[in-house]
C-alpha positions in Angstrom: -1.8 -20.7 12.3 -5.1 -19.5 13.8 -7.9 -18.0 11.7 -7.1 -14.6 13.0 -3.4 -14.9 12.2 -4.4 -15.9 8.6 -6.7 -12.9 8.4 -4.0 -10.6 9.6 -1.5 -12.0 7.1 -3.9 -11.8 4.2 -4.9 -8.2 5.1 -1.3 -6.9 5.5 1.6 -8.5 3.8 -0.4 -10.3 1.1 -2.2 -7.0 0.2 0.7 -4.7 0.5 -0.6 -2.5 -2.4 -3.3 -1.1 -0.1 -0.7 0.2 2.4 1.5 1.5 -0.3 -1.3 3.5 -1.8 -2.4 4.8 1.6 1.1 5.9 2.4 1.5 7.7 -0.9 -1.8 9.4 -0.4 -0.4 11.0 2.7 2.8 12.0 1.1 5.1 11.1 -1.8 7.9 8.7 -0.9 11.1 7.1 -2.1 10.8 3.3 -2.8 13.5 2.5 -0.2 11.6 4.4 2.5 8.2 2.7 2.0 8.8 -0.3 4.3 9.7 2.1 7.1 6.7 4.3 6.6 4.4 1.2 6.4 5.8 -0.2 9.6 5.5 3.2 11.4 1.9 4.0 10.1 0.4 0.5 10.1 2.3 -1.6 12.6 3.8 -4.3 10.5 7.0 -4.7 8.6 6.9 -5.8 5.0 9.8 -7.7 3.5 12.7 -5.7 2.1 12.1 -6.6 -1.6 8.3 -7.0 -1.8 7.5 -3.3 -1.6 9.6 -2.7 -4.6 7.9 -5.4 -6.6 4.4 -4.2 -5.7 5.4 -0.5 -6.3 6.7 -1.2 -9.7 3.6 -3.2 -10.6 1.4 -0.3 -9.3 3.3 2.1 -11.5 2.9 -0.2 -14.6 -0.8 -0.2 -14.0 -1.1 3.5 -13.5 -1.9 3.6 -9.8 1.3 5.5 -8.9 3.7 7.6 -10.9 7.4 8.4 -10.3 9.5 11.4 -10.9 13.3 11.8 -10.8 14.4 14.0 -7.8 18.0 14.3 -6.8 19.0 11.1 -8.6 16.3 9.1 -6.9 12.7 8.3 -7.9 9.9 9.8 -5.9 6.6 8.0 -6.0 3.1 9.6 -5.8 -0.4 8.2 -6.0 -2.4 9.0 -9.1 -6.0 9.8 -9.4 -6.7 6.2 -10.5 -4.8 5.0 -7.4 -6.9 7.2 -5.2 -10.1 5.7 -6.7 -8.7 2.2 -6.1 -8.0 3.1 -2.5 -11.6 4.4 -2.2 -12.9 1.0 -3.4 -10.9 -0.6 -0.6 -12.5 1.7 2.0 -16.0 0.8 0.7 -15.2 -2.9 0.7 -14.0 -2.9 4.2 -16.9 -0.8 5.4 -19.3 -3.3 3.9 -17.5 -6.2 5.5 -17.5 -4.6 8.9 -21.2 -3.8 8.7 -22.0 -7.4 7.8 -20.0 -8.9 10.7 -21.2 -6.5 13.3 
């Protein structure tokens, strides 16, 4: 695996929470639809089970919340989740400035 391939993997599938929060910031979503939204919006396909695990962990930590809607759970980003996503943006901005 090349250095760029490792970077891509670590910044996509291994940090899936970033893409889940970004997706939920745009619009609420069902858990089963997240992998499709992530593939469409960000160009990579997460595994079938991993988004569920990450989503449930994010909910336990208060970054997202869910509500029952038509016998399904709809997930939304919380204010804490938006603040965490803002930290990501600042982090990547700093990294880009340093390597430019």
